[in-house]
C-alpha positions as CSV (number, residue, x, y, z in Angstrom):
1,X,31.0,109.8,183.9
2,X,33.6,109.3,181.3
3,X,37.0,110.1,182.5
4,X,36.0,110.0,186.2
5,X,36.8,107.4,188.9
6,X,34.0,105.0,190.0
7,X,34.1,103.2,193.5
8,X,31.9,100.2,194.1
9,X,31.9,98.6,197.6
10,X,30.3,95.7,199.4
11,X,29.9,95.3,203.2
12,X,30.3,91.7,204.3
13,X,29.0,90.4,207.7
14,X,32.5,89.2,208.6
15,X,35.8,88.5,207.2
16,X,35.5,87.0,203.8
17,X,38.4,85.5,201.9
18,X,38.8,84.5,198.2
19,X,36.3,87.0,196.9
20,X,36.7,88.4,193.3
21,X,35.3,91.2,191.2
22,X,34.2,90.8,187.5
23,X,33.6,93.5,184.9
24,X,31.6,92.3,181.9
25,X,32.4,88.7,182.8
26,X,36.2,89.3,183.1
27,X,37.9,89.0,186.4
28,X,39.3,92.3,187.6
29,X,42.9,92.5,188.6
30,X,43.6,92.9,192.3
31,X,45.3,96.2,191.5
32,X,41.8,97.7,191.3
33,X,40.5,95.9,194.5
34,X,40.9,96.9,198.1
35,X,39.7,95.2,201.3
36,X,39.4,97.1,204.5
37,X,37.9,94.9,207.2
38,X,34.5,93.8,206.1
39,X,34.5,96.2,203.2
40,X,35.4,95.0,199.7
41,X,35.9,97.9,197.2
42,X,36.4,98.0,193.4
43,X,38.0,101.2,192.1
44,X,37.7,102.0,188.4
45,X,39.8,105.0,187.4
46,X,39.5,107.2,184.2
47,X,36.5,105.5,182.6
48,X,37.1,105.4,178.9
49,X,34.0,103.9,177.1
50,X,30.6,105.3,177.8
51,X,27.8,102.9,178.1
52,X,26.5,100.1,180.4
53,X,28.9,97.7,182.1
54,X,28.1,94.5,184.1
55,X,29.9,94.4,187.5
56,X,29.8,91.2,189.7
57,X,31.3,90.2,193.1
58,X,31.7,86.5,193.8
59,X,33.0,84.6,196.8
60,X,32.2,80.9,196.8
61,X,28.5,80.6,196.6
62,X,28.0,84.2,197.4
63,X,27.4,86.6,194.5
64,X,26.1,90.0,193.9
65,X,25.9,92.1,190.7
66,X,24.9,95.5,189.3
67,X,24.9,97.5,186.1
68,X,27.3,100.4,185.8
69,X,26.1,103.2,183.5
70,X,29.1,105.3,182.3
71,X,27.9,108.5,180.7
72,X,29.9,110.3,178.0
73,X,31.8,113.4,179.0
74,X,30.5,116.5,177.0
75,X,33.0,118.0,174.5
76,X,34.8,121.2,175.4
77,X,36.3,124.0,173.3
78,X,40.0,123.4,172.7
79,X,40.6,126.3,170.3
80,X,38.2,129.0,169.5
81,X,37.7,131.3,166.5
82,X,40.5,133.7,165.6
83,X,39.8,137.3,164.5
84,X,41.1,138.0,161.0
85,X,41.8,141.0,158.7
86,X,41.5,140.4,155.0
87,X,41.2,142.2,151.7
88,X,38.0,142.1,149.7
89,X,37.8,139.3,147.2
90,X,39.9,136.9,149.2
91,X,38.7,133.6,150.8
92,X,38.8,133.4,154.6
93,X,38.4,130.3,156.9
94,X,37.2,130.3,160.6
95,X,37.6,127.1,162.7
96,X,36.8,125.9,166.2
97,X,38.4,122.7,167.5
98,X,36.6,120.7,170.2
99,X,38.0,118.1,172.6
100,X,36.2,115.2,170.9
101,X,34.2,114.5,167.8
102,X,30.5,114.3,167.8
103,X,27.4,114.5,165.7
104,X,26.1,117.7,167.2
105,X,25.2,120.5,164.6
106,X,26.8,123.9,165.0
107,X,25.1,127.2,164.4
108,X,27.1,129.9,162.6
109,X,26.1,133.5,162.5
110,X,27.5,136.7,160.8
111,X,26.5,139.9,162.6
112,X,23.8,137.9,164.5
113,X,22.3,136.6,161.3
114,X,22.3,132.8,161.0
115,X,23.9,131.5,157.8
116,X,21.3,129.6,155.8
117,X,22.2,126.2,154.3
118,X,21.3,127.5,150.9
119,X,24.2,129.9,150.8
120,X,26.8,128.5,148.4
121,X,29.4,131.2,149.1
122,X,29.5,130.9,152.9
123,X,29.9,127.2,153.7
124,X,29.9,125.6,157.2
125,X,31.3,122.0,157.6
126,X,32.5,119.5,160.2
127,X,35.6,117.4,160.1
128,X,35.7,115.2,163.2
129,X,36.3,117.5,166.1
130,X,36.9,120.5,163.8
131,X,34.1,122.9,162.9
132,X,34.9,125.1,159.9
133,X,33.3,128.1,158.2
134,X,34.6,129.1,154.8
135,X,33.7,132.5,153.3
136,X,34.5,132.7,149.6
137,X,35.3,136.0,147.9
138,X,34.5,138.0,151.0
139,X,33.2,141.5,150.8
140,X,32.5,144.4,153.0
141,X,29.1,142.9,153.7
142,X,30.7,140.3,155.9
143,X,32.6,142.9,157.9
144,X,31.7,142.3,161.6
145,X,31.3,139.5,164.2
146,X,31.5,135.8,163.4
147,X,29.6,133.7,166.0
148,X,29.9,129.9,166.6
149,X,27.5,128.0,168.8
150,X,27.3,124.2,169.5
151,X,24.2,123.2,171.5
152,X,24.9,120.3,173.9
153,X,22.5,117.5,174.9
154,X,22.5,118.7,178.5
155,X,21.1,122.0,177.4
156,X,24.3,123.9,177.6
157,X,26.2,125.3,174.6
158,X,29.7,125.9,173.5
159,X,30.3,129.5,172.2
160,X,33.1,131.2,170.4
161,X,33.2,134.5,168.4
162,X,35.7,136.5,166.4
163,X,35.9,139.6,164.3
164,X,36.2,139.7,160.6
165,X,37.6,143.0,159.3
166,X,37.3,143.3,155.5
167,X,39.6,146.2,154.6
168,X,38.5,148.8,152.2
169,X,39.9,147.9,148.7
170,X,43.4,149.1,148.2
171,X,43.4,151.4,145.1
172,X,45.0,149.6,142.2
173,X,46.2,153.0,140.9
174,X,49.0,154.3,143.2
175,X,49.9,157.4,141.3
176,X,47.3,158.9,138.9
177,X,47.7,160.7,135.6
178,X,48.7,164.3,135.7
179,X,45.6,166.4,136.0
180,X,46.6,168.5,133.0
181,X,48.9,167.8,130.0
182,X,49.9,170.6,127.6
183,X,52.0,170.1,124.4
184,X,52.6,172.0,121.3
185,X,51.2,171.0,117.9
186,X,53.2,168.2,116.2
187,X,54.9,167.2,119.5
188,X,54.4,163.8,121.2
189,X,52.3,163.8,124.3
190,X,53.2,161.3,127.1
191,X,50.7,160.1,129.7
192,X,51.7,157.8,132.5
193,X,50.6,156.5,135.9
194,X,51.6,153.8,138.4
195,X,49.4,150.9,139.5
196,X,49.5,147.4,140.9
197,X,52.0,145.6,138.6
198,X,49.8,142.5,138.7
199,X,47.0,144.4,137.1
200,X,48.9,146.2,134.3
201,X,47.3,143.8,131.7
202,X,43.8,145.1,132.8
203,X,44.5,148.8,132.0
204,X,42.4,150.3,129.2
205,X,43.1,153.6,127.6
206,X,40.5,156.1,126.3
207,X,41.0,159.2,124.2
208,X,38.0,161.5,124.2
209,X,35.8,158.6,125.4
210,X,37.0,156.3,122.6
211,X,38.8,153.0,123.5
212,X,42.2,153.0,121.9
213,X,44.8,150.3,121.1
214,X,48.4,150.5,120.3
215,X,49.1,151.8,116.7
216,X,51.3,154.2,114.9
217,X,49.2,157.0,116.4
218,X,49.0,155.6,120.0
219,X,52.0,153.8,121.6
220,X,51.0,151.8,124.7
221,X,53.8,150.5,127.0
222,X,54.0,148.9,130.5
223,X,56.8,148.3,132.9
224,X,56.1,145.4,135.3
225,X,59.0,146.1,137.6
226,X,57.6,149.5,138.5
227,X,53.9,149.2,137.7
228,X,54.1,152.0,135.2
229,X,51.6,152.3,132.4
230,X,52.4,154.7,129.5
231,X,50.5,156.1,126.6
232,X,52.3,158.2,124.0
233,X,50.2,160.1,121.5
234,X,52.5,160.6,118.5
235,X,52.5,163.9,116.5
236,X,49.7,165.7,118.2
237,X,47.3,167.9,116.2
238,X,44.9,170.6,117.4
239,X,42.0,168.1,117.0
240,X,43.6,165.7,119.5
241,X,42.9,168.1,122.4
242,X,40.3,166.9,125.0
243,X,40.7,164.2,127.6
244,X,42.8,161.0,128.1
245,X,41.6,158.4,130.6
246,X,43.0,155.2,132.0
247,X,40.6,152.7,133.5
248,X,41.5,149.8,135.8
249,X,38.5,147.8,137.0
250,X,36.3,150.4,138.6
251,X,39.1,153.0,139.0
252,X,39.5,155.9,136.5
253,X,42.3,158.4,136.3
254,X,42.1,161.2,133.7
255,X,44.1,164.1,132.3
256,X,42.8,167.2,130.5
257,X,44.7,167.4,127.3
258,X,45.5,170.8,125.6
259,X,47.3,171.2,122.3
260,X,48.8,174.6,121.7
261,X,49.4,175.9,118.2
262,X,53.0,175.0,117.6
263,X,55.6,176.9,115.9
264,X,55.3,177.1,112.1
265,X,57.4,174.7,110.1
266,X,58.2,174.3,106.5
267,X,56.1,171.8,104.6
268,X,58.3,171.8,101.6
269,X,61.7,170.2,101.2
270,X,64.3,171.7,103.5
271,X,67.1,171.5,101.0
272,X,66.6,172.7,97.4
273,X,68.6,173.6,94.4
274,X,67.8,176.0,91.6
275,X,69.5,177.4,88.6
276,X,68.7,180.4,86.3
277,X,70.4,182.5,83.7
278,X,71.9,185.8,84.2
279,X,69.5,188.7,83.4
280,X,66.4,186.8,84.2
281,X,64.1,187.3,87.2
282,X,63.6,184.4,89.6
283,X,61.3,183.6,92.4
284,X,62.5,181.5,95.4
285,X,59.4,180.0,97.0
286,X,59.0,178.0,100.2
287,X,55.8,176.8,102.0
288,X,55.1,177.0,105.7
289,X,52.5,175.3,107.8
290,X,50.8,178.6,108.8
291,X,50.0,181.7,106.8
292,X,50.8,184.0,109.8
293,X,54.3,182.6,110.1
294,X,57.1,185.2,110.0
295,X,60.2,184.3,108.0
296,X,63.7,185.8,107.5
297,X,65.7,185.5,104.3
298,X,69.5,185.6,104.1
299,X,72.2,184.8,101.5
300,X,75.4,183.1,102.6
301,X,74.5,184.2,106.1
302,X,74.2,187.9,105.2
303,X,71.1,190.1,105.2
304,X,69.6,191.0,101.8
305,X,69.7,194.8,101.1
306,X,69.8,194.9,97.3
307,X,66.8,196.9,96.0
308,X,66.4,194.3,93.3
309,X,65.4,191.8,95.9
310,X,61.9,191.8,97.3
311,X,59.7,189.5,99.5
312,X,56.1,188.7,99.3
313,X,53.6,186.0,100.5
314,X,50.6,184.2,99.1
315,X,48.9,182.3,101.9
316,X,51.4,179.8,103.2
317,X,53.8,180.5,100.4
318,X,56.8,182.8,101.2
319,X,58.4,184.3,98.1
320,X,61.8,185.9,97.5
321,X,62.0,187.7,94.1
322,X,65.3,188.7,92.5
323,X,65.0,190.9,89.5
324,X,67.6,190.6,86.7
325,X,69.8,188.2,88.5
326,X,73.5,188.8,88.1
327,X,76.4,186.5,87.5
328,X,78.0,185.5,89.6
329,X,76.9,187.9,92.4
330,X,73.5,186.5,93.0
331,X,74.6,182.9,93.2
332,X,74.8,181.5,96.7
333,X,73.0,179.7,99.5
334,X,69.7,181.4,100.3
335,X,68.2,180.5,103.6
336,X,64.6,181.1,104.8
337,X,64.1,180.7,108.6
338,X,60.9,180.7,110.7
339,X,61.1,183.4,113.3
340,X,60.0,181.6,116.5
341,X,61.7,181.3,119.8
342,X,60.3,177.9,120.5
343,X,61.7,176.0,117.5
344,X,63.9,176.9,114.6
345,X,63.1,175.5,111.1
346,X,64.8,176.5,107.9
347,X,64.9,175.9,104.2
348,X,68.1,176.3,102.2
349,X,68.1,177.0,98.4
350,X,71.3,176.7,96.5
351,X,70.9,179.2,93.6
352,X,73.2,178.9,90.7
353,X,73.2,181.9,88.2
354,X,74.6,180.7,84.9
355,X,76.3,183.0,82.6
356,X,74.1,183.9,79.6
357,X,74.5,186.1,76.6
358,X,75.8,189.4,78.0
359,X,73.1,191.9,77.8
360,X,72.5,195.4,79.1
361,X,70.4,195.5,82.2
362,X,70.4,199.3,82.2
363,X,71.1,200.9,78.8
364,X,72.6,204.3,78.2
365,X,70.4,207.3,78.4
366,X,68.8,208.1,75.0
367,X,70.7,211.4,75.0
368,X,73.3,213.3,77.0
369,X,73.9,217.0,77.0
370,X,76.7,219.1,78.4
371,X,78.3,222.5,78.1
372,X,81.7,223.0,76.6
373,X,84.4,222.5,79.2
374,X,82.4,220.2,81.4
375,X,83.1,216.6,82.3
376,X,80.5,214.2,80.9
377,X,80.0,210.6,82.2
378,X,78.0,208.1,80.3
379,X,76.9,205.0,82.3
380,X,75.2,201.6,81.6
381,X,74.8,198.3,83.4
382,X,75.6,194.9,82.0
383,X,74.3,191.5,83.1
384,X,77.6,190.0,84.2
385,X,80.4,191.5,86.1
386,X,83.0,190.0,83.8
387,X,81.3,191.2,80.6
388,X,83.7,192.8,78.0
389,X,82.5,195.9,76.3
390,X,83.7,198.1,73.4
391,X,82.9,201.8,73.1
392,X,82.3,203.3,69.7
393,X,82.0,207.0,68.5
394,X,80.1,207.4,65.3
395,X,80.7,203.8,64.5
396,X,84.5,204.0,65.1
397,X,86.1,202.2,68.0
398,X,87.4,204.7,70.5
399,X,91.0,204.5,71.1
400,X,92.7,205.5,74.2
401,X,92.9,209.3,74.5
402,X,93.9,211.6,77.3
403,X,90.4,213.2,77.5
404,X,88.4,209.9,77.1
405,X,88.6,207.2,79.7
406,X,86.6,204.0,80.4
407,X,85.8,202.5,83.7
408,X,84.3,199.2,85.1
409,X,82.8,198.8,88.5
410,X,80.9,195.6,89.1
411,X,78.2,195.6,86.5
412,X,78.6,199.3,85.6
413,X,80.4,200.4,82.5
414,X,81.3,204.1,82.1
415,X,82.8,206.4,79.5
416,X,84.1,209.8,80.7
417,X,84.8,212.8,78.5
418,X,86.9,215.5,80.1
419,X,86.8,219.1,79.0
420,X,84.1,218.5,76.4
421,X,84.0,220.5,73.2
422,X,82.1,220.6,70.0
423,X,84.3,217.8,68.6
424,X,82.9,215.5,71.3
425,X,79.3,215.8,70.1
426,X,78.5,212.5,68.4
427,X,76.7,209.2,68.6
428,X,78.3,206.8,71.2
429,X,77.7,203.1,71.4
430,X,78.6,200.5,74.1
431,X,78.7,197.0,72.7
432,X,79.0,193.5,74.1
433,X,79.3,190.4,72.0
434,X,75.5,190.0,71.7
435,X,74.1,193.4,72.7
436,X,74.6,197.1,72.4
437,X,73.2,200.4,73.7
438,X,73.5,203.8,71.9
439,X,73.2,207.4,73.0
440,X,73.6,210.9,71.4
441,X,75.8,213.5,73.0
442,X,75.3,217.2,72.5
443,X,77.9,219.8,73.6
444,X,76.5,223.3,73.9
445,X,78.2,226.6,74.0
446,X,78.1,227.9,77.5
447,X,76.0,230.9,78.5
448,X,78.6,233.0,80.2
449,X,77.6,235.0,83.1
450,X,79.6,237.3,85.4
451,X,79.7,235.9,88.8
452,X,82.0,238.6,90.3
453,X,82.2,242.1,88.7
454,X,85.3,244.2,88.3
455,X,86.1,246.7,91.0
456,X,87.1,250.3,90.4
457,X,90.8,251.0,91.0
458,X,93.2,254.0,91.0
459,X,96.8,254.2,90.1
460,X,99.7,256.7,89.5
461,X,100.5,257.8,86.1
462,X,102.8,255.3,84.4
463,X,101.8,252.5,86.8
464,X,100.2,249.1,86.0
465,X,96.7,248.2,87.0
466,X,94.8,244.9,86.8
467,X,91.1,244.3,86.5
468,X,89.5,240.9,87.4
469,X,86.1,239.4,87.0
470,X,84.8,235.9,87.6
471,X,82.9,234.2,84.8
472,X,80.7,231.1,84.9
473,X,82.7,229.3,82.2
474,X,86.1,229.5,80.7
475,X,86.2,231.8,77.7
476,X,87.8,230.2,74.7
477,X,87.2,232.6,71.7
478,X,88.9,235.7,73.0
479,X,87.8,238.6,74.9
480,X,86.9,242.1,73.8
481,X,87.0,244.9,76.3
């Protein structure tokens, strides 16, 4: 057999000299020949080439020959199959190396099922002494035992087996979206998750089951270094509530999306400027996003307490009304603020009250009446604090007198008559450059009543006695007892 040692010997009848051995017609070196007495021996070690060989022994006229049949040595397994652990979708190769090449056909099986030749994904092949099985794009279906068998001509077989472990697919999404996302109206909502960086380009975003792409409403970003995928929904409205999904191959991660009604905000310009003339009424109007919004008005940082100022609303319009605006007192920075702890929004209105013709906001009473000896005060209100007025009595300008005095306090103009008498009864007029107001003053005689009566008294003859009584008014015309 191939690789073994073959010994051929001839027994001679006596001592023979000069004999030689021949192999396929070629004389064999004496290194392979031994003679022990009458025995001539040819030793062929480690036979290399299988097949028939012609062997002859010659000595003079003596000759003998034979045919040597060297059979091939069967192949043996040098390296068997190796178990492997792979991810789904990868290509995997199993190989068995034999000691020699041959034309024997191997049988490959997966989980005891022979692989048919028609299979184009699982391919067996032979490269000399190497037998190879290639499984392309392996799946969990190939998970199990790989079996190799090479039947030999002698009826025996060479076997080798290994295990193929196809791991469960590693989730591409490492960290999913937050289960719930809550934002206030008009805020931006940010959704993010982490995945295999090599698959970021496969991510698809859905908003309420609708595929979305990057736009002014939707901002889509990725970070390859971290595998972060981000969707920003800009300026959320109540209608945006629902569900946001990210899909990557067969994996889906989703977030329930809630949009709370946000704080009211002003939909008008946040900085305004107005002007009006003194004496007119003016409406300062702002518009908010919700009709139920609560607002607060201030002027130059101070609360408004003047009874001429009132607030009202008409739907989303918030109105501050100033009746008979004054110069310059009503000028200033009016501020309207939304009352909401979550977010402050405000509108400022710079109101300029221009000085107009000086008019009387509140005229004098049509008539005044008093009793002799009383103090009488006539009062009117002008449209501007710096308005100059002139008081007239029966058409004649009133000069400074001890019993008549004028007074200015803000918009108020007063004329005071002390210790009124019948001479003070007249028509009085208060004039500005462009307006006037007139009243009639009546001074009545007092109705005198006794508040405290006289008390009875006694005295000695020739003595002095005093009697007192308390009257309701002073008595000017004399007294008769």
